[in-house]
N, C-alpha and C positions, 0 to 999 in steps of 0.2 A: 122079426125085424132087425132087432139090434144085435144078433148073434151074426146074421150076413151084415153090418156093416163092421162087427170086431172085424169081421175076417178079408175085410178088406185093407188094400196096401196103402201105407200113411198118406200116400196124396188124396187117393181117392176118401180116402176115411176122413178127411176134414170136411172134405165138400160133403159126406153124406151125413156128419154129425150138426152140420152148419144147414141144411136142409130139414134135418128133424126137429131144430131149437126152430127155426122159422113157422114153418106147420106147425107145431104144438102149440106157439105165441098164439097165430094169425088163424087158424083151422084147427079150431081144437075138437073138431067134429069128424073129421078123418081118421079112416080108421091104418095103424101104421101095418102094411103090408106088403112080403116081399112077390114082385112080379117079373117071373122069368128068373128070378134065384137077387133079383136086384131089389134094395130098397125101395117102396111107394108108397103110397097114402093113396087108400078108398074110402069111397061116400059110402052113405047107408046101404046101398043096393051092393055095395060088395065090388062095384065100378072103379078101376084105378083111376084116381085125375093126375098125380103128379109120380113122377118118379125120377132115379138117379140109375144113368147108364154109365158106370166106371170103366176110366180109360184105359189102365190097367187090363181087365178080363175082358176088354177086347183090342188090345193093344192099339187102340187108338193116340193121337195126339192129346187127345180132349175128350173132357167125361161131359156128358149131357146130362141137362136138367129138362126132362121132356113133359108134356100136358097130352091127356088124351083127350077124345072128344066129347067124354063129359065135364070138360074145365069151359067156365063161359068166358074164355078168350078172345072170342069174335069179334074182329074191327070191318064191319064193311065183308069184301067180297076174298080179302086177304091178309094171313097174320102167322105171325109165329107161333110154331105148336113148341119147339126144344130149342136151348140155350146151349152153348158151348161155352166150357166153364175152365177153365187153368187155374186159379187159386181164388179160395174165398176170404173176397176182403169187406169192408164196410161197406161199398160199392154194390159189388153182388148181391150182398145180403140185403141191402136196400129196393134192389131190382127185385129180386126173386121174393121178397118180400109184397114187395106192389103183384105180382103177377101172383102168387098164392090166393091173395086176396081178392082180385078179380076173376080169378078161377073160379072163388065158391061162392062169389055172389050172384 
């Protein structure tokens, strides 16, 4: 996965490195893994929990940090599973940390 991050455009690379840092600190049990070539993290069963979809790779306006069905983000009958990210800021890091913590909780 570190090779996949290294190949990203600078803007996406910063976001992927931020996600890597957060997941490594908050959910060290998740395994770094590429997901259709995108940086992601899987549970012990090999199922992706969280990943980043780089904007430059898909020629979109923003990158997306997404959570798959294995993430425990359930909140009633409706909850978000992906989040648009333009830049990695302390506020973004705090929110992603909370989401990853909840996802593996």
